[in-house]
C-alpha positions, 0 to 999 in steps of 0.5 A: 120270066123265067120258066119253071124245070121239071125236077125228077122227082116231079117226073116220078110223081107222074109216073106214080100217078100214072101207075098208080091210075092204071093198077086202078084201071086194071082192077076194075076191069078184072072185077068186072070180069069176074062178076061176068063169070060168076053170074054165068057159072056160079058162085063155086067157079075156081080160080082157074075156071075164072082165069079160063072164063075171063081170058086172064092168067090166074097170075094176075088175079092173085097180083092184085087180089092176092088169093080167092078170098082176097077176091071175095073181099073186093067184091064184097067192097063194090056190092056194099057200093053198089046198094050204098049208092043205090039207097043214096039216090034214091028219094031225097035224104029229107024224105019220109024214113019209110021210103028210106026203108024200103031204098035200103031193101029194095036196093039189097032184093035188086043186087040179088035179082039180077045176078043170084051167082054174084050176090052169094059170092059176096056174101059168103066173105060178109058172113065170114069176116062179119056183117059189120065191116062191110055194111057201116056204110050202108048202116050209116046212111040208112040211119042218116035217111030215117034219122035213127039217132043212138045206140039203141036205133042204130042197133035197131038200122044194124039188125034191119040191114043184117035180116035183109041181107040173109031174107034176100039170101035165102029168097034167091033159092026160091024160084018165084024170085025170077017172077018180079011180081013176087019179087015186089011182094017179097020186097013188101014183105020185108018192108011191112015187118021191118017197119012194124018192129022199128015202132017198138024202138022210136 
């Protein structure tokens, strides 16, 4: 049986795939480094400060993210991914709607409490670009988990996600946010308010 030959195109395709995987891995490493630096030094850290803190050339960050705004957008997508996965992992798809609402709230609050500076860094670009594009996945999953249908209920879900995002940002400025019991109380309070409003659109 004749062995299949490897063409120049196959070689080029293999190299291209390896290069793309290398770029994805490097991008993930740069984002991890940026998160650690921002968590330690604050969300106003400059690109020069970021490069120094991570031991990476500023040119490298520009190569992968173009500018500070590009980095913020990448971090915003990362944050929404974390929140979506937290909601996806919490409970079961056919669980009680209020449980899904609580999971969504806890996902935002937990991310913010773990690293307030990173949350603020991500939130700034979500706000500037309009929350819709960044929050769509979270809204979609919340609607599925709470079994919300139709434009009115989806509008409520989008408002609920935006409300939690904004309230969490304010809560992080409160010194009590570092206390686990106080944070749990805050999360419960948001869930109670939103659940009451949900009944108005049911």
